[in-house]
N, C-alpha and C positions, 0 to 999 in steps of 0.2 A: 479554582480556575479563575483566571482574570476575566472580568467583564469586558465586553468590547463596545466601542463607541464610534459612531460616525458624526462628524461635525458639519452642520449646514450653516454657512456664513463664516467667512474667514477674515472679517475686518477686525478692528481693535478689540471688540468685546470677546472674541473667541479665545484670546490669549490666556485669560485667567484659567480657563478649563484645561487647555492642552499643557500649560506649564505644570498644573497639578498632576495630570495623568502621566506625563513623561518625566516628572520630577519625583516628589515624595511618594506618589502612589503608583509607581510603575509596576510594582509587584501585584497590584490588585486590579489594574485597569490598563486598557490598550486602545489607542486610536487605530481604526482599521481603514478609514476613508475620510476624504474631505469633499465637500460639495459647495459650489458657489456659482454665481453668474459670471465670474471673472477668473480666467485661468492664471493671469499674472499674480493675483493675490494668493491663489492656492499654491503656485510654485514658490512664492516667497515663504509661505507657511512651512512648506516642506524643507526649505533651506534652514529655517529656524529649528525645525525638528532635528536636523542632522548636525548643523554647525554649532548651535548654542545649547541644545538640550540633549545632545549625544544619543539621539534616537535614530529611527529609520524613516525614510520617506514612505508615504503611503499612497495608494491609488487616489486619483482625483477624478471628480465627475462634475460636469456642468449641471446647472439646475434642471435642465430638461431631461437629464438622465438620473434623476433622484430615485425613481423606482428601480432602475437597473442597478444602482448602487446597493439598494437594500437586498435585491435578489442575489447579487454576486458576493457581497461581503457579509450579509446576514448579521448585522450588529445587534447586540442586546438592547442598546439605547441609541436614540438619536438626540444629539445636543443641538438645539436651535438657537443660533445667534445671528440671524439674518435681520434685514430691515423689518421693523415692527409689523408693518402691514402684511407681510408674508408669513408671519409666525403660524397663523391658523392653517395655512395650506400644508406646511411641513408637519405640524403637530398631528393633524387629522390623518394625513396619508400614512405617516409613520405608524400610528396606532392601527390603522386598517391593515397594514402589512405585517403586524405582529410585534412591533417594537414598543418598548416603553420610551418616555420622552423626558428630557430635561430641557427646560426652556428658560432663556433670559426673560427678565421682566421687560415690558409688560407682556402678559400672556397673549394679548391681542389688543386691537385699538378701538373697536366699536361693539355695540350690543349684538349685531347680527353675527359677526364672527365669533363672539363669545358664546352665543347660543349654539352655534355649529360645533364648537369644541366640546361643550358640555354634553351635547347629544352624542358625539363620537365616543366620549368616555363611556357613556351608558351602553352604547352599541357594541363596543369592542372589549370592554372590561380591562383595558390597559391603563397604565398609571402615568400621571404627569407630575413632575416635580418642578415647581417654580422657584428660581434661585433668589429668594429674599435674604440676601446676606446680612442686611442690617439687623435682622432679628438676633443674630449671633454675636453682635458687638457687645462686649461686657457691660457697657453702660445701659444699653437698651434692654439686655437681659435683666439687669438689676432693677430697672424700673418695673418691669413685668412682675418680678418676684416680690417687690415691696407692695404692689397693689394686691397681688394674690394673698399675701400675708395679712392684709387688712390694715396696712400702715396708715391709710387715709380713709378708712371706712369704705363706704360705697362711693365710687367715682361719680361726680355729677357734672363737671365741666372741664373742658380742655382748651388751652390756648396753645397753638402750635405755629411757630414761625420758622420758615426755612429760607435761608439766604444763599443764593448763587452769585458768586462774585463776577467781576468783569473779565476773568480769564476762563473759568469753567462755564459760567452762565452764558457768556457770549458764544461759546463753542456750539451751542444748540442752534444758533442763528447762522452759522456757516455751513451746516451739514444738511443732510436729507431731512433732519428733524424739523427744519423750518417750514416744511410743507405739512400741514396738519393731516393730510390724507395718508402720509407715511407713518406718523408717530402718534396721532391722537392729541398732539400738543403736549405741553409740559404737564398738564393735568393728568394725562395718562402715562406718558413716557417716564417722567421724573417723579411725579407725586404718587404714583403707584407704590413706591417705597414707603412713603410717609403714611399714606392711608392704610397700608398693610400694618405698619407699626401700631397705629391706633387700634385697629381690629385685634391685633396680637396682645397689646397691653390690656385692653378692656375685656377681652374674651367676648366681644360682641360684633355686630355687623351694622352697616349703615342702613337707615330707614328712609330719611328724607334729606335732600340736598338742595341748597340754594346758593348761587354763586354769581359773582361778577368778575369779568376778566377783560383785559384790553392789551393792546400793543402801545406802550407809552414811551419807550426809550429807543429800541432798535427800529430799523426800517428807514427808508429814505425820507418820508414825510416828517418823522420825528426829528431826525438829524438836521434837516434843512430848517426846521422851525427854531432849532438852537443855533443856527448859523454855521452848521457843519455840512460841507459839500464834498462828497466822495464819488466822483464820476468814473467809477470802474465797477465791474461786476465780480471780479475776483482779485486776489492780492499777491499771489506768487509771481515774482518777476515783474511786477508793475511798479514803475518808478514813482508814480503819484501816491502809491500806498506805503512808501518807505517810512513815512513819519506817522502813519496811522497806528495808534496804540492798540487797536483791535485787529490789526492785520496779522496773518501768519504766513510764513514762507514754507511751503511743503518740502522744498529742496534742502532746507536747513536741518531737518530732522530725519535721520536715516530710516526710521520705522515708517513715518508718514510718507516719505518719498517712495519707499518700496510698496506700501499698501495702496497708495492713492495716486501720487504723481505718475509713477511708472505704469500704473494700471489704467490710467484715464483713457488711454488710446483704445481700450476695448469697449468701454461702456459710456464714456463721456461724463462720468460722475466727477464733479468739481467739489473737492473737500474744503476749499478755501474761499467760499463765496463771501462777498462783502456784507457784513452784518448791518450796514446802513444802506443797503441796496433795496431793490424791489423784489417782490415775490415771496414775502414772508407772510404766512397765514396763521402763525401761532401767536399766543399771547406771551407777554413778559411780566405782567403784573396781575396777580390773581388773588381773590379773596373768596373763601368758601365757608359756609355754615352747614354743619351736619348734625342731625339727630340720629342717635343709635337706638337699636332695639331695647337696650337697657335703660333708655331715657336720658343718658348722658348727652351733652351737646358740645360740639367742638367748633371753635373759630380757628380757621387756618389761613395762612397767607404764604405766598411764594412770590419772590421777585428775583429777576435774573440779572440785575446790574448793581449788586450790593458791594460795599467796600470790604467785606470779609466773607469767608465761606464757613457755613455751619448752620446750627439751628438752636432755638430755644423752645422748650416745651414746659408748660405748667399744667399739672393735673390737680384739680380741687376735688375734695370728697367730704363726706359727712364727718370725717375724723381728722382732717388736716389737708396738707398740700405738699406736693412734690414738685421741685423745679430742677430741670436738667438743661445745662448749657454746654454745647459741644462746638469746638472750633476745629475745622478740618483743613487738611492740606488741599489747596486748589490744584486742579490738573486739567490737561487737555487730553481727550481720549486718544489713545495710541501715541501719546507724546513721550511715554517712558514705560517702565515696567508696570504690571498690573498691581503690584503691592503698594504703589504710591497713590492709587485712586481712592480719594476720600479717607486717607489715613487720619486718625485723630491726633491733633496737636495739643489739645487741652480739653479736659472734661471736669465739670463741676456738677455734683448731684446733691441736692439739699432736701431734707425732710423737715417739714414744719408741722408738728402735731397740733391738734386743736387746743390741747392744754398740755403745756410742757415746753422744754427748751428745744430750739431748733438743733439739728445735728447735720454734720457733713457726712455723707455716705462715701466711704473709701472705695475707689474703683481701681482695680488692677489694670495698668496700661497694657494694651494688646497691640502688638506690631502688625502692620499689614493693612491692606485695603479695606475700605468701608468700616472703619473703627476697629479693625482686627477681626471683623466678622467673616471675611473671606476664608481665611485659613481654617477657622473652626468649622464652617459649613462644608468646605471641600473635604476635610477629614471625615466628615459624616457621610458625604456622598460617595467618595471614591476610596476612602481608607477603611480602617477597622474601628473607628470611633463608634461607641454605642449611641444610637440616635437619642436625642433629648426629647422627651414627650412634649408634643405641642409646638415644636420648632420647625419641623420640615413642612413646607407649604405645598399643598396639592392643588388640583384644578379648581376646587371650590374657593380656596384662599386666593388663588390667582384671579378668579372672577370677582370676588368681593372687593379686592383692592382696586381693580380698574373700574368697577361699577360706580364708585364714588367720583372718579374723574370723568367717566362717560356722562354721568348725571350732571356734573358741573358744566361740561361742555354744552349739554342741552339747555341748562339754565342760562348760560351766557347768551345763547341764541334767542331764547324765548322771554327771558326776564321773569320766569316763574319757577317755583320750587318743583322738585321732581321726586316722585315716589319711586324708590329704587326697585321695589318688587315688581314694578310694571315693565322693567327693562328686559329681564330674562327670567326663565323658569329654572330656579336652582333645585 
């Protein structure tokens, strides 16, 4: 019998899930309801179900009727793809009402909400799946397997550099993410992916975090210091923004127009805010040092105005070194299909034994979003694929990934290192 799913939050992030359910996994899974604060977005999603995916429209519920939706539709799972700061509310209540949960990353945005979720898991006995799709990308899986095989002995240090370019990186400064209360900043919203990968590769967890972060490129003050003046709050239909390389026009993309421009009349949410305007409370330049339980130490950097998109990681050990360089396709959320998000354009993986000749590790190219990880993960969640041991992320994995970012935010504010075990009780 097909499992049933209700989706909470019908913005751009939801599409990966409902495309999988109504597409390749329609025999195993079924969407039974949509829930959102915005009726226009839900109506658009239903049109996609019917007109593009050849499915059927499903009942819609405003966020205030979440419990009514659960009572009437009785879904097996609730998929949470709402604004990050609301994840905990839907995760906890869904479990209390008897549902298992699949949630987008980050699981939540601060230590208090994280503890509330962990307590609810213990109280209800229900399950949470956090969709860390990057784990499944073949190059990231290969790195884990090489470490597990002892290719570099005992891992001792990691240098991890993630670059967001001026298309994808800038997009976080247009949207609700620019308010740290909504997203936890890029340390939580974006870096949760990266911190989870290190936990996954090492088979360990963060112990101590020290970090520095600042807003150095986006925002009005930084722009004006460079001689750039952008006297507008948003960019769609604004004559002065026509030559702004960072501006987007929501009416030029049919998906963004339907999800955001047409829906704005209901909630006032502006998806096209000026990245060089006021009101940005997140950082764009971040450096982090993490000591793990296994005594390995990571230096990590993230900046959101890079000339290319992707990452470099080097892992040193007592028996050698691994280097991975990945170049990704840049994208704007809800700007195209979900398969284009973070697709790998080029991958190079090298193994340098302590004694012996270096070798190039061949990686089979995987099509699709997040280095090909999306398709593999979705087959495991919704299809008949046999789960790979250690790959599916639960509530504990979700907590450990965000705790590095939460600790980094605390270190930004205090200038002091943070003992991760003081944040929540795992």
